[in-house]
C-alpha positions in Angstrom: -37.1 -158.9 -54.4 -39.4 -158.2 -57.5 -37.5 -155.2 -60.4 -40.5 -153.1 -61.9 -39.4 -151.0 -64.3 -39.9 -147.6 -64.6 -42.9 -148.8 -68.2 -44.4 -151.4 -65.5 -44.7 -148.1 -62.6 -45.8 -146.3 -65.2 -48.7 -148.6 -66.6 -49.9 -149.1 -63.3 -50.0 -146.1 -62.4 -52.4 -145.2 -65.5 -54.6 -148.8 -65.1 -54.4 -146.9 -60.7 -55.9 -142.7 -62.5 -58.5 -144.5 -65.2 -60.1 -146.8 -62.0 -60.4 -143.4 -59.8 -61.4 -141.0 -63.0 -64.1 -143.7 -63.1 -65.3 -145.1 -59.5 -65.8 -140.9 -59.2 -67.6 -140.3 -62.4 -70.1 -143.0 -60.6 -70.0 -142.4 -57.8 -71.8 -139.0 -58.7 -74.2 -141.0 -61.2 -73.2 -141.9 -64.5 -74.9 -144.8 -64.3 -72.2 -146.2 -67.9 -69.9 -146.0 -65.6 -71.8 -148.4 -62.7 -71.8 -150.7 -65.4 -68.7 -150.2 -65.4 -67.2 -150.4 -61.6 -69.1 -153.1 -61.1 -68.4 -155.2 -64.1 -64.6 -154.7 -63.2 -65.7 -155.8 -59.3 -67.4 -159.5 -60.1 -64.3 -160.1 -62.3 -61.8 -159.4 -60.3 -64.4 -161.5 -57.3 -64.3 -164.2 -60.1 -60.3 -164.3 -60.1 -59.4 -164.4 -56.8 -62.6 -166.6 -56.0 -60.7 -168.4 -58.5 -56.9 -167.7 -57.1 -58.4 -169.5 -53.7 -60.0 -172.3 -55.0 -56.6 -173.2 -57.0 -54.3 -173.0 -53.5 -56.7 -175.3 -51.9 -56.8 -177.9 -54.7 -52.4 -177.4 -54.6 -52.4 -178.1 -50.9 -54.6 -181.0 -51.2 -52.8 -182.9 -54.0 -48.8 -181.5 -52.0 -51.0 -183.7 -49.0 -52.5 -186.6 -51.4 -48.6 -186.9 -53.3 -47.2 -186.8 -50.2 -48.4 -189.9 -48.8 -48.1 -191.9 -52.1 -45.2 -193.7 -51.5 -45.0 -195.2 -54.4 -45.3 -192.0 -56.5 -42.6 -192.8 -59.4 -44.2 -196.8 -59.7 -45.4 -196.1 -63.7 -43.6 -193.7 -64.0 -41.2 -194.1 -67.6 -39.0 -191.1 -66.7 -38.2 -192.5 -63.5 -35.1 -194.7 -64.3 -33.8 -192.0 -66.9 -35.4 -194.4 -69.7 -37.5 -192.9 -72.8 -40.7 -194.7 -72.8 -40.3 -197.1 -75.9 -41.7 -195.6 -79.3 -45.1 -196.2 -80.6 -44.5 -195.5 -84.2 -41.0 -196.2 -85.7 -39.3 -192.4 -86.8 -39.3 -190.7 -90.5 -36.2 -191.3 -92.6 -35.4 -187.8 -93.9 -34.6 -189.2 -97.0 -38.7 -190.5 -97.8 -40.1 -186.1 -97.5 
């Protein structure tokens, strides 16, 4: 069960009231609020489609990852060792 604070509920209520007031004004014919409502709908549609695309890519990646039998091969951290250092660390006294 997620914990929702009173502050979160208050912010959600204010945002919902602003959205409702914007929708009502857009319904009454105020052109600015029609544009604001249209932009909110476009943004929500974009983020919804992006979430769906992410989920599709995630499912495909999970299916491909399960089929790969040697997914640990070539991984420098697979055996718990650090990879070899390419650059020698600086001495703190050289600073």
